[in-house]
N, C-alpha and C positions, 0 to 999 in steps of 0.2 A: 698098852699104856694108854692112860687117860689123855685125850687130846690137849687138854689144857696144860698138862705137865711138860708137853714138848715145848712149851714157852719158856719153861725154866731151865738155864743152862749153868753148867759149872765147868769153869775153865781156870786153871791154875794161873793164867796170865791176866785174868780178868777180876778185879776186887779179891785178889789173893785166894781164889778158889771158892769164894762164896757164892751161893746160888743166887744168880741174878735173872733178871727178866730180858729174854732175847738178846743177851750180851750186851745191853745197853748201859751197864753199870749201875742200874737201880738194883741194889740188893732186896731179896725177899724180905729179910729181915726189916729194913727201913721202912718198906711199903706196909709191912704188917704193923709196925710202930705207928705210923700214920693212922690206919684204921682202928687201933686199938686207943688210940688217942681222942677218937671221936670224929676224925675226918671221914666224911661220906666218900664213896667211889666217885661221884661227880665232881666234889672238891678237889681230889687228888688229880682226875683228869684234867681239870682246869689249869692246875698248877705246873702239871708235867704234860704239855700237849702230845709228846711223842709216844705216851703210854696209851693203851687201850683198855676198854672195860675187861677183856678177856685175860688181859695180863694181870690184873688185881685178883680175878678169880682163880687164875693160876697159882698165885701166892697162897690164897686160902686153901686151895686144894692140896698144894705142897705141904703146908703147915698140918693139914688133917692126915695126910699119907704119912708124913714124919712121925705124927703121934701114935698112929696105928703100928707103925714099925717099932718104936720104942716101947709100946705098951706090950707088945707080943714078946719082945725080947726081955723084959722085966718079969712077965709070968714065967717064961722059961728058966730064968735064972735061979 
């Protein structure tokens, strides 16, 4: 498994089982929305000092992996 992806956790007791960063209740979805909205990595790190650069890179990797899996599933269907 990609080392970055180890930073993403899924626990039904945390944020209703949504993927989050290191159990910190920052959902992958919300952090990707910040990035998509134009916020840079440094902007987000200043806003949320308990996050690390690798956390945001892990969110991007998680999204990329999710799309790969979904794309393979669509081709096979």
